[in-house]
C-alpha positions, 0 to 999 in steps of 0.5 A: 692815410692819416692812420698809416702816417700816425702809425709810422710816427709812433714807430719812429717815436718809440725807436727814438726813445729806445734807440740806444737799447736797440742798437746795443742789442744788435751790436751784442748779437753781432759780436756773439756771431762773430766770436762763434765764427772765429772759433770754427776756423782751424788754427794752422798746425804748429811747427814741431820743436826738435826734441833733445836726444838723451844719451845715458853714459854707462859706467866704466865697470858696466862697460867692461862687463858688457865687453866681456859678455860680448867676447865670451858670448854669455848674456848679462843678467839683470837684477830681477834675473839674479833674484830669480836665480837665487830662488831657483837655487834654493828650490834646487837645494831643497830638491837635492836634500832627499836625494842623499844616499841612505848611508849618508842619512844614517851617518847624519842621524848617528852624528845627531844622536851622538851629539845629543848623548854627549850633551846629556852626559855633560849635563849629568856630570855637572849635576853630579859635581854639584851634588844634584844627581837625580836617581830614578828608582826601578819600579815594579808594577807587580808591587803597586797597591792602589790603597797606598795612594787613595784616600782611606774611607773613614769607617761608618759611625753609629751614634748611640741612642736616637739620632736626628738623621741616619742613613743606610747605603753600603760602602758609601759616605754621606757628604752633604745633607741639610737637616730639616728645621723642626717646624711641625708641632708633633713628632715622628719618624720618616724613612726615605727610599733613595736611589744613588748613582756612582757620582753620589747624586740622589736620582730618586727619593720616595717615602717608605710609608711602611716605616714612617710614623708621623703625626703631621704630613709636613714631616714627610714633605720636609724629609723628602725635600732634604733627601732629594738634595743629599749628596754621597761620595763618588764610587767607581765600583758601586752599582750604577744605581744603588738603593738605600735609605735615609731616616729622619727622626723628629723629636719635640723639643 
């Protein structure tokens, strides 16, 4: 009995100590529950307010057009319809153009040609009056000679005595060839067999051992390298591959 009494006293003591917190918590929960209950109550339907009736006043011109349309039975066309009508008219005009008669087309072409000719005559008369008349000579194709328009090929030149470099390629000119620097100690002659295409490029170069006399192999190497880099003039009438020679003479200085 004493134990239960002491437990009850303990509860009362704790409640007395925290009574404001307990009461506040109960009040807070009660308010929350009350607020939730209120939100569930359906509000009464609000009375609808009468709306004002808007009436568009038509312009007098529009009213007159409407009366005329009703009297004649013709429907009014909106701006969009007018735009479509313009597009349709353009399309119809384009479709009607090819339907012109052949006689009308011929007359139109003749009128255009006559207009062009009159303009040409007017310009020609103006040039003639200004002393700038252009006279086009009559050409005779049978008298055309290509030698009058093509550059003349200079005649081959032969140097008297021993030349450092000489070449042999029928009806062709040597345009570019670097003479090899003399770096060898001996002297001699190297002949290179060359194959030249129509563009003037050396496609193949080999040493002609039968006509080569050197004291050192470096002479043949230098001569072969320079022959491969040589360049001759173009020729459309030359063979596709034309054979020739380039001879290098090395003279001790």
